[in-house]
C-alpha positions in Angstrom: -9.3 23.5 -0.2 -10.6 23.8 -3.7 -13.7 22.0 -5.0 -11.4 20.3 -7.6 -9.1 19.0 -4.8 -12.1 17.8 -2.8 -13.5 15.8 -5.8 -10.1 14.4 -6.6 -9.5 13.3 -3.0 -12.9 11.6 -2.9 -12.2 9.8 -6.1 -8.8 8.6 -4.9 -10.2 7.4 -1.6 -12.9 5.4 -3.5 -10.2 3.8 -5.6 -8.1 3.1 -2.5 -11.0 1.4 -0.7 -11.8 -0.7 -3.7 -8.2 -1.7 -4.0 -8.2 -2.6 -0.3 -11.1 -5.0 -0.8 -9.3 -6.8 -3.6 -6.0 -6.8 -1.7 -7.6 -8.3 1.4 -9.3 -11.0 -0.8 -5.9 -12.0 -2.2 -4.4 -11.9 1.3 -7.1 -14.2 2.7 -6.9 -16.6 -0.2 -3.1 -16.8 0.0 -2.8 -17.6 3.7 -2.9 -21.4 3.1 -0.3 -21.1 0.3 2.4 -19.0 1.8 4.2 -21.7 3.8 3.9 -24.5 1.2 7.2 -25.7 -0.2 6.1 -26.9 -3.6 3.5 -24.5 -4.9 1.4 -25.4 -8.0 0.6 -22.9 -10.7 -2.7 -21.9 -9.1 -1.0 -21.2 -5.8 1.7 -19.2 -7.5 -0.9 -17.2 -9.3 -2.6 -16.3 -6.0 0.7 -15.1 -4.7 1.4 -13.2 -7.9 -2.0 -11.4 -7.6 -1.3 -10.7 -3.9 2.1 -9.1 -4.6 0.8 -7.2 -7.6 -2.0 -5.7 -5.5 0.3 -5.0 -2.6 2.6 -3.1 -5.0 -0.2 -1.1 -6.5 -1.8 -0.1 -3.3 1.5 1.0 -1.6 2.2 3.0 -4.7 -1.2 4.7 -4.8 -0.9 5.6 -1.1 2.6 7.1 -1.4 2.5 8.6 -4.9 -1.1 9.8 -5.0 -2.9 10.0 -1.7 0.0 11.3 0.5 1.0 13.7 -2.3 -2.6 15.0 -2.6 -2.8 15.5 1.2 0.4 17.5 1.0 -1.0 19.6 -1.8 -4.3 20.2 0.1 -2.4 21.2 3.3 -0.1 23.4 1.3 3.0 21.4 2.3 6.1 21.4 0.2 6.2 18.2 -1.9 9.5 16.7 -0.9 10.8 13.1 -1.5 9.0 9.8 -0.9 10.8 9.5 2.4 9.5 13.0 3.4 6.0 12.0 2.5 6.3 8.8 4.6 7.7 10.8 7.6 4.9 13.4 7.3 2.3 10.6 7.1 3.6 9.2 10.4 3.4 12.6 12.1 -0.2 13.0 10.8 -1.2 9.6 12.1 -1.8 8.1 8.7 0.6 5.3 9.3 1.8 3.7 12.5 5.5 3.6 11.6 7.5 5.4 9.0 10.2 2.6 9.3 7.6 -0.1 8.5 6.3 1.9 5.6 9.8 2.4 4.3 10.1 -1.4 4.3 6.8 -1.6 2.4 8.3 0.8 -0.1 11.4 -1.4 -0.5 9.3 -4.5 -1.0 7.2 -2.6 -3.5 10.4 -1.8 -5.4 11.6 -5.4 -5.2 8.2 -6.6 -6.6 8.5 -4.2 -9.4 12.1 -5.3 -10.4 12.4 -8.8 -9.2 12.1 -11.8 -11.4 14.5 -14.3 -9.8 12.3 -17.2 -8.5 14.5 -17.9 -5.5 14.0 -14.3 -4.2 10.2 -14.3 -4.8 9.7 -16.6 -1.8 11.4 -14.0 0.4 9.2 -11.3 -1.1 6.0 -13.3 -0.4 7.0 -13.7 3.3 7.7 -9.9 3.6 4.4 -9.0 2.0 2.6 -11.2 4.5 4.6 -9.6 7.4 3.8 -6.0 6.2 0.3 -6.5 5.0 -1.4 -5.5 8.4 0.5 -2.2 8.2 -0.6 -1.5 4.7 -4.2 -2.4 5.4 -4.3 -0.4 8.6 -3.0 2.7 6.8 -6.1 2.7 4.6 -8.4 3.1 7.6 -6.3 5.8 9.1 -6.2 7.7 5.8 -10.0 7.4 5.4 -10.4 8.8 9.0 -8.0 11.6 8.5 -9.6 12.7 5.2 -13.1 12.9 6.6 -12.5 16.5 7.5 -11.9 17.3 3.9 -14.9 15.5 2.2 
């Protein structure tokens, strides 16, 4: 592992941990809002922050962290699905299938503007949030050997 890779990994993990803190805050402040039928603007704003942070964190994990780990370990880059499957084998995530769902929700958040479908996205984000948050701890533990 080069010194450059070591510094980059350390920086990316710091960003990831900061993102986790912000995402967890949004998750906690949105718990009382998720099951409400008629949400006011403030409540919708909380859910928007939550989904936006969920999207960014899942993207950082898959597109930056997992890719960087592959590079450090001299693995062939592969597709997003390949990265997710390798992450499960390395113990970075509990379930490749759950993380593929996270990826699908991430894509829906990125491209979805139909209000009726947003409610479904909010519910899925809440369901998958524990998996996403747990992956951060597993990634940190795994990467200790490199930094």
